[in-house]
N, C-alpha and C positions, 0 to 999 in steps of 0.2 A: 441429604441435600448435596447436590453435585457441586464441584468446585474445580477450577483450573489448577493444574499443577504449576509449581514455580521452580525454576532452576536458576543457576547463576551462569553468566556468560563464560566463566572459567570452566564450567562443566563440558563445554565443547559442542560442536555441531552435531555429533552423533546423539548426544542426550536430547537435543531438540527434535531430531528426526524420530527418535524412539517415542517420544510423547505425541508428536504429530500423527504418527501412525495409529495410535490408539485413541487419542482424544480430538485430534484436528486443530488444537490450539494449545499454546503454552506461554506462560509469562516468563520473560527473561529479565531478571533483576539487574539493575545497574548497567543497562544496555548502552546508554550514551555517556561518554565522558562528561564530567560536570562542566568543563569549559565549552564543549560543543553545545551542550544543552543550553547554557546561558546565552551564548552568542545567537543561537537559533531562536530562542524564545524572545530575546530582545528585538530581533528583526521581525518576527511574526506579530508581536504586540504593536509595533509601529505600523505595519500594514493593516492589521485588523482594525485599528482605531478609526480608519476612514472607510472601512468596507461595510457594505450593507448586509443585513441579515435576510435570509430567504432568497428565493430565486425569482427572476423576472419571467420565467417560463409560464405559458398560459395553461399548461396541463396541471390539473389538480393533483394528479398522481405524483408528478415531479415535485410540486410544492410540498406535499406531505412527506415524500421520501427525503427531500433536501433538508426539511425542517424550517418552520416559519420564523424561528428565533435562533437559527444556526447560521453562522458565517462559514462559507466555504470558498476557498480560492486555491489556484494552482500556480503554475509558472514559478515554482519555488527556487529553481536554479538562478532565475533572474532576480529573485527577491532576497536571497540570502546565500552568501558564499559558504556558510556553515552547512547548508543543505547538501553540498557535494560530499562532505565528509560522511554524512549519513547515507547518501545514495551508494557510495562505494565502500561501505563498511565491510571489511573482509569476512567477518563472522556471518553477517547477513547474506553476503554473496555466496558463502560456502553452503548455506542452507538452500539458497535458490539453485545453485549448481546441482546439488543432490536431487532436488525435487523436479527440476525442469529439463535439465540436459538429456535425461534419458528419452525425452519426447521431441527433441529438436536440436538443431545445431547451436542455438544460443537463445537468448531472451533479451527483452528491453524493458524499460520502465513502462508499466501500465499507467500509473499516475502517482504523483507526489501531491497530496491534497491536504490542506489544513481543514479540519473539522472542529469548529469552535462552537460548542453547544452552549446556548445562552439560557439565562433564567427564564423559567416558564415553559421550556421546551418539552414536548411529549416524546415518549419513546418511539424510536424509528421501528418500522416493521422488520421482523426477522426475515433474513434473506441469505442467499449464497452469492458470493462475488462472481463465481463462474457462470451465473445466470446471464452475464453479458455475452457468453458464447454457448448458447443452449445445447448444441450437440455435444459439448464437452462438459456438461453438467448433469451427469447420470451416475448411478452407482457403479457402473462398469467402465467409466471413462478415465483417462489419465488426468493428472493435475495440469491444468492450463495456466494457473496463476498461483502465486504465493504472496501473502501480504503481511505487513506488520503495522499494528497500531501503536505508535510511540506516545507515551504519556509526556506531554510537554509541560503540563501542570499535573498536580495530583489527581488521579482518577479515583474518586470516591463513589460509593453507591448513590449517594444523594445528588451528586453533581452530574450524573449521567455516564458512569463507567460502562463500557461496551458490554452488552449482553451476549452470551455465547451458549450454544447447546453442544457440550462436549460429546463426541462420538457420532454426531449427526452426519458426518461425511461417510460413515460406514452403513447407514441405513439402506435397507433394500428398496424402500419406497420413498422417493424424494418429494412426493406430494403430501406426505404426512406432516401434520402440524405438531410442534412440540407441546408437551404438557408443562404447566408452570414449574413443577418440581424437576424438570429436565434443564431448566435455564439457570445459569449463574452469571455473575458479573466479574469483569476483569478489573478488580480493585487493585491498584498498584500506585506506588509513588512516582513522581516525576523522574524521568530518566530511564524508566523501565519500558519494555516493549512486549506486546503480545503478538507473537508470530502465529499465523493461522493459515490453513489451506483454503483454496478457492471453493471447496465444496462443503465447508462446515457452516452451519447456520449461525448468524450473529446479527447484531444491530445496535445502534447507539441507544444508551439508556435515557431515561427521562431526567430532566433537571428541573423538577417541579417545585422544590422547596428551598433552594439556595439562591443567593444573589451573585454567585460566581459564574465566570465563563470557563468552561472546561476546554482546555487547549489540547487537541489531539492531532497528530500527524499520521495520516494513512499513506504508507509507501508500499507500492506493490510492483511486482515484475510479472510479465506475461511472455509466453512463448513467442519467439521472433517471427513466426509465420502467422500470428494473429494481430488484428487491429487493436491497439490500446485505447483506453478511455481518453487519455490526454494526448493532444497533438503537440508533442514535445518541441520539435524544431520551430513551430510557429510561436511558441512562447519564450524561446531563448535564442538569441541571435548567435551567429558564428563568432562574432567578436567577444562574446561572453564565454564561449566554450573552447576557443582555439588553444588556450593555454592548458586545458585539462588533459587528463590521460585519455588514451584511446578507449579505455573501458568506460569512462564517464561519458565520452562523446557518443559511444554506441548506445549506451543506456538511454541517453537523451534523444536518440534518433538522428544524430549527426554522423553516423557511420552506417554502411550497409549491414544487412542482417542475413542470417541463414547461409553464411559462407560454407560451401562444401567443395573442396578442391577435387574430389573424386568425380563429381558430376558437373563441375563448373557452374554450380548453382549459387546465385546471390539474389537477395531480395532488398527492396528499398534502395534503389540505385538511381543515378542520374546519367543518362547516356551509357547505361550499363557499367558505369564506373562507381567507385566509392563516392559518397555524397560530396565531400569537399573537392575531390578531383574533378568530378563531373561538372561542378559549378564553377570551376576555374579559380577557386580560392586557395587551392593547395596544389603544388606541382606534382607530377607523376613521380612515384618513388623510383 
């Protein structure tokens, strides 16, 4: 029976990269400091209490992928100051640097999304995150995105811990469907995180037998020259991010991307200036 490897955050970034190269996913124990976890969970529980389950989209495929008894929402920088600590975690950024910077000048947040799997939910279909950018979801393509599923509550098999197909990022044929004995679950306690590549097969597990809500935070980064899932600046105002570090502002889409001084290349600009400068909300340096 396959299983995900588990390491400690103290093992370092290289340990994560080694397992990702072979398996495509790895569980990092004690990823979030207990204080950060508690602050973030408290904020998420408050927002989830009034949030609907399921999607209002008319597409049946979206409904099934979303989950009919699953609550999903973004704009987490707007909803919780603790999210910024997670977004800019040096350990996670170190992993993203190693995986993504060889393929671009920088990267930004793809999405910070709560995935709260409710009682009675069926398993999500197995997929690859890089399917969002099809030409970069091939056996010979570079990694376009890196993700982490943070366990904000305990991830048990019964409550819908994420299903993963270790090694599927290295398959020669991406149209192949996994066999049952190739699939495992990311069972882990709250505060842990499963880092995984954009090309490894995975999907939320079923929460068919418990009365619990499984709280998971999906936080992913994507190459700066690609369109992310979440429209970051539309969900978080400048007044909410102006006090943050330039790194946090860039990840949230409030700084230009793809800066290359050799070719004078910059992406995501206003009047070809950095976003706050072009909007006149920050003076020229």
